[in-house]
Residue, then its C-alpha position, 0 to 999 in steps of 0.5 A: m794485695a802486696r804488702a808494702k816493704r818495711p823501710s830499711g833500718v826500721a825495727t819491726p812492722a809495728v814501727a813501720e806502720l807508725l812511721r807510715l802514718g806519721v804517728s809520734h812515738s818513741t821506742h824502748s828496748y830491754e834485755h828480755d829474760p825468758a824466765h820472767p813470769s810476765y812479759g808486761l811486768e818485765a817490760a814495766e820493771a826493765l823500763g822503770v815505768d808504772p805498770s798501769r802505763v804498760f798495756k798488753t795486747l791479747v788476741v781473742q775470738a769473738d763469735g769466731e772472729l779474731a780481735f784485740g783487747i788491750v789492757p794494762v798489765p796489772c789487770r785481767l781482760d774482762l771477756k764479757a765486757l770485751a764481747s759487749a764492746l765488739g757487739a759479740k755474744r761471746c769472747e774467749m782467748a785465742p789459742p797462742e798458735l793461732a794468735e801468732r799465725r794471724t798477727g805475724y808476731v810471737t806471744g809476748g811480742i804481739s803488737p796491735l800495730g803492723q800485724r798481717s791482717r787488721l783485727r778489730t781492737v778495743l783499748d781499755a778506757s784507763a789508757l786515756e788517763h795517761g799522757t803516753i802508754h807503752v805497747s809491744g813494738g813487735r818483739r819481746g824486749f821492745e816497746v813503743e810509747l805513744a799517746p793513747a789517742d794516737l794509738v786509737h786513731a792508728l788502729t781505728a780502735f774502740v775505747s771501752v772499760i774492758a779491764r778488771d783487777 
C-alpha cells in the first residue's frame, strides 16, 4: 500500500497525520541542545511547561512485537505494567536502532504519530489529568500539544497506569 504524501509546508509526518484526522493541536519549536541529558526535560524547560505535561514515547518489545509506552518525562516506564496492559508476558526496551528503523524517527524525536507502521500504544493514565499534553512532533526540538483524549483517539491507544516515579 502506498503511503500518502505529506501536504506541502507540513513539518513532519506526525503533523500530517493530525491534519488528516482533523485533530486540534498546536506545535512548538525550540533550539535543541545536543548536550542536554534529557530530551523530554529539555522540551519542558525550553517551552516553560510543567514536565508532568510533557510525555516521552518509548519503544518496547512486548513478546517480540514492537509497541509504544507513553509516560511523563519525570517518570520511568513500568515494563511489567506495560506488559500487562498489552496482554504480553514480557516487555523490554527496544534497541534504539530498531526503534528508529521501524518508526522512521530518530531517538529523542520519536513521535507516536505518523510512524511508518502503526504500533500498539499505551498512554499513561496521568495524561488524563491535564487539558493538554505535549508529545514529540517527530524531530528533536519540535513538540505537538493536544488533548489527551484526542491522542488516544488518533492512535486507538489504551490508557493504563504504566509510569512510576
